[in-house]
FIDRENDO-110037 format. One record per residue (C-alpha): x negated, y negated, z. Coordinates in steps of 0.001 Angstrom, whole numbers. Example, Ala and Ser with C-alpha at 12.3 -4.5 7.8 and 13.67 -1.06 7.14 Angstrom:
-12300/4500/7800
-13670/1060/7140
This chain:
0/0/0
-1439/-3355/-1012
-1480/-5863/1836
205/-9217/1610
-255/-12417/3595
1609/-13091/6793
3743/-16205/6351
5195/-17725/9518
8842/-18629/8899
10303/-21797/10413
13945/-22113/11365
16605/-21957/14037
19582/-19808/14974
22506/-19214/17302
23610/-15602/17935
25990/-13827/20297
27448/-10526/21434
31039/-10428/22637
33914/-8241/23744
37256/-8338/25519
37525/-6783/28984
40748/-6604/30955
42403/-8943/28404
39683/-11592/28937
37305/-12371/26029
33606/-12855/26792
30970/-14178/24376
27340/-14102/25481
24878/-16209/23477
21498/-14542/22987
19043/-15764/24021
20996/-18919/25005
23872/-21190/24024
21332/-23669/22632
19729/-23353/19224
16612/-21190/19371
13784/-22523/17189
10966/-20454/15729
7943/-21010/13529
4908/-23279/13431
4882/-25431/16575
7080/-23010/18535
4817/-19955/18724
1287/-19100/17556
786/-18102/13931
-667/-14757/15087
2591/-13977/16932
5341/-15036/14532
8904/-14546/15733
9920/-14358/12058
7585/-13604/9172
7423/-12860/5469
4810/-10502/4042
4151/-11741/498
1549/-13132/-1824
176/-16624/-1234
2874/-19269/-1569
2406/-21812/-4347
4222/-25077/-3588
4002/-26090/-7265
6297/-23154/-8054
8519/-23689/-5022
11780/-23757/-6979
11128/-20283/-8379
9398/-18754/-5348
11436/-20087/-2432
14443/-17730/-2788
12150/-14672/-2634
10248/-15902/418
13427/-17081/2169
14999/-13664/1561
11975/-11958/3145
12123/-14334/6119
15834/-13716/6579
15390/-9928/6416
12840/-10108/9220
15050/-12514/11156
17950/-10064/11040
15699/-7315/12383
14341/-9480/15203
17829/-10769/16039
19286/-7259/16251
16529/-6129/18641
16949/-9329/20665
20741/-8903/20953
20147/-5608/22745
17507/-7045/25097
19598/-10148/25755
22718/-8154/26612
20714/-6094/29110
19510/-9310/30764
23061/-10667/30997
24170/-7402/32630
21325/-7534/35153
22043/-11212/35823
25701/-10638/36755
27240/-12348/33706
29212/-9196/32853
32148/-8237/35141
31008/-5596/37636
33518/-2920/36607
32588/-3450/32942
28833/-3026/33506
28612/754/32854
30291/431/29452
28309/-2724/28643
25129/-691/29272
26453/1957/26885
27006/-804/24332
23496/-2130/24850
21959/1317/24313
24139/1845/21234
22916/-1419/19690
19280/-618/20543
19522/2670/18631
20983/1086/15484
18684/-1733/14433
18776/-808/10736
22563/-547/10686
22815/-3852/12533
20562/-5498/9928
22733/-4184/7107
26004/-5213/8739
24755/-8739/9468
23770/-9386/5864
25938/-11606/3683
27693/-9807/842
25992/-12189/-1615
22883/-13610/18
21289/-14549/-3303
23238/-17816/-3501
21904/-19147/-179
19075/-16832/963
17943/-19320/3624
21299/-19518/5476
23139/-16782/7357
26506/-16629/9118
27791/-13090/9685
29772/-10942/12135
29664/-7199/12751
32899/-5962/14327
32036/-2752/16139
34435/202/16375
36913/450/19243
37674/4142/18694
35244/7006/19311
32756/4554/20823
31079/5023/24231
32889/1896/25479
36324/3063/24248
39355/2037/26377
37242/-364/28477
35700/-2879/26078
37711/-4070/23093
37084/-6314/20083
33316/-5822/20378
31193/-7842/17968
27680/-8980/17159
27466/-12362/15495
24955/-14631/13828
26833/-17878/14357
24249/-19718/12304
20709/-19084/11112
18604/-21260/8842
15130/-20834/7336
13695/-24217/6344
9939/-23826/5830
6889/-21570/5663
3486/-21860/7323
364/-20268/5902
-3025/-21303/7335
-6139/-21726/5205
-7300/-18277/6347
-4135/-16201/6683
-3751/-12772/8265
-3085/-9819/6012
56/-7770/6600
1575/-4565/5304
5301/-4950/6069
7925/-6862/8037
7377/-4347/10858
4076/-6001/11767
5822/-8193/14381
8208/-5584/15809
6872/-6101/19336
8281/-9664/19342
11744/-10562/20642
13454/-13906/21038
13295/-15110/24647
15307/-17849/26351
13300/-21078/26502
16248/-23305/27424
15299/-23743/31096
14166/-27205/32183
11023/-27322/34365
11365/-28903/37799
9707/-32219/38637
6083/-31093/39131
4779/-28633/36514
1618/-26512/36497
373/-24782/33341
-2135/-22145/34372
-4184/-19288/32947
-4814/-15956/34624
-8251/-15588/36202
-8070/-11859/36923
-5412/-9208/37631
-4477/-5626/36902
-1442/-3369/37125
-502/183/38086
2171/2339/36473
3617/5188/38528
6135/7602/37038
7774/10911/37956
6171/14311/38486
6156/15982/35083
4509/19346/34628
1265/19554/36547
1296/16142/38199
2652/12652/38634
2470/10398/35605
332/7321/36240
-1813/4730/34539
-3698/1549/35323
-5098/-1332/33347
-6202/-4925/33482
-4742/-8021/31848
-6402/-10302/29332
-7693/-13221/31384
-10525/-15648/31988
-12560/-12830/33515
-12197/-10734/30339
-13128/-13687/28089
-9735/-13495/26413
-9166/-15174/23070
-6157/-17368/22305
-3338/-16682/21756
-3763/-13405/23678
-4618/-14917/27063
-2273/-14324/29984
-646/-17614/30966
2147/-18979/33136
3949/-22199/33959
5199/-22952/37474
7241/-25950/38599
8254/-27336/41983
11136/-29648/42816
11771/-32069/45662
14564/-30013/47276
12452/-27009/48204
13181/-25418/44836
10655/-23487/42757
10619/-21977/39266
8489/-19788/37079
9211/-21397/33741
7185/-18990/31627
4784/-16088/32049
3148/-13632/29701
698/-10918/30713
-1197/-9169/27916
-2630/-5748/28707
-6362/-5827/27963
-6829/-2968/25515
-5122/436/25371
-3376/1812/28463
-3725/5573/29011
-833/7192/30883
-1447/10741/32134
-94/13447/34422
-3571/14965/34686
-3070/17274/31728
-1191/15368/29036
-2222/11881/27967
-353/9152/26107
-1957/5927/24890
28/2702/24887
-1214/-266/22857
-85/-3874/22443
1232/-3870/26000
2839/-7083/27213
4959/-8271/30142
6819/-11464/29241
9255/-13521/31297
12563/-13549/29402
13881/-16792/30870
13173/-19317/33616
13203/-17686/37062
14558/-19828/39912
13599/-19576/43572
12831/-21588/46697
10007/-23040/48791
9362/-22397/52493
6941/-24701/54310
5577/-24191/57839
2989/-26521/59324
2017/-27954/55940
1540/-24534/54333
4095/-23629/51652
5153/-20303/50172
7009/-20185/46870
9446/-17326/46354
11394/-15878/43441
13886/-13430/45020
14014/-9864/43723
16142/-9661/40610
15793/-13342/39718
12881/-12832/37335
13803/-11055/34094
11014/-9578/32008
10578/-7981/28608
8093/-5104/28849
6675/-4065/25468
4337/-1318/24310
3548/803/21244
2945/4559/21356
2453/6760/18266
3717/3904/16109
6996/3562/18030
7765/240/19715
9381/323/23167
11065/-2884/24335
12585/-2855/27816
14455/-5756/29426
13985/-5361/33182
14474/-7527/36310
11905/-7801/39079
12613/-5243/41804
10722/-7088/44571
10237/-10712/45562
7543/-12672/43741
5739/-14876/46266
3069/-17476/45558
904/-20073/47247
-1050/-23029/45837
-4052/-24937/47185
-4780/-28647/46874
-6807/-28059/43679
-3794/-26563/41903
-5040/-22969/42064
-2177/-20474/42417
-2151/-17034/44039
646/-14566/43368
1159/-11574/45627
1811/-8217/44016
5308/-7542/42703
7100/-4644/41074
9330/-3934/38100
11276/-666/38110
12771/1259/35206
15105/4275/35346
14927/6221/32077
17590/8308/30336
16535/11372/32354
17080/9417/35621
13334/9302/36290
12084/6151/38022
9007/4354/36713
7401/1634/38839
5152/-1017/37310
3166/-2920/39960
1526/-6193/38970
-1193/-6544/41589
-2223/-9782/43314
-3420/-12407/40880
-5169/-15776/40782
-4279/-18504/38283
-6229/-21660/37362
């Protein structure tokens, strides 16, 4: 397969998943009710939310070339949106935005969507996209009968309320690509939160994590690895970073956080090994908490469940994307020089076999 060049697509969109429960309609906008923007200026070129994999773009032939490039961008957008609708619905369930008695069937819906990305892409394509390949408005009405949510959720739909591709970015030295699957580890996250009054943009100095799973076969599944940081001489844009903010009413927020696993992560039960690459833990949306001060010393706390993460990894070519809340408090302190320390915290995942996996992010220092 001949490689192409990775073009970063610029645009914006509004998408939602909805259903009727107990005669009350509910529409959840993913990742938020505000327009989500993507492209140059919104994320690094090396990590495009939406991309086209084509030959070099010639602006002198824009009239002839644009429809082809816009169509490629929109195809990738539909794929990323479908994966993000699943992750976003899971976050809304964990966050209490879905009625409690409807949660089990909403989880069934979320799993159903996650297993049907290709079908979702096809259903959310305009019947005649050739007329306006850079604009998309489409709805997929899901079945009410013979569905895992039957008799509980009704009028279920996935919707692209509006999506628009308006530009392309290609640097002087572009990356090569082989297909639109090259950015499958990326999902749209909610960046609509407003930082509190005092903000701190920091970079990880050093930290690692432990993964502990169930006993399978001859032993307990486990793995450990470090994060890309100042101590590992990380290279942008793959450095672990975070943004914290503090208000005047003893409020505290983690506005963003991304932890990149430094290299492959080997998970083993002592006999069988599995290698996970491209590992990442990313905050899905702003996490809100509080500040406690005693004698001039302050502790900043995000209560368990208030921080929602997307945990991503690739194994044997398959991408796993899990939307998970924090299972313990996240506590932090800061000194007068603006150096932050975070105590260890955990993220738990219960798989389809009811096995519990615990990811522990150990104590970390941020400059």
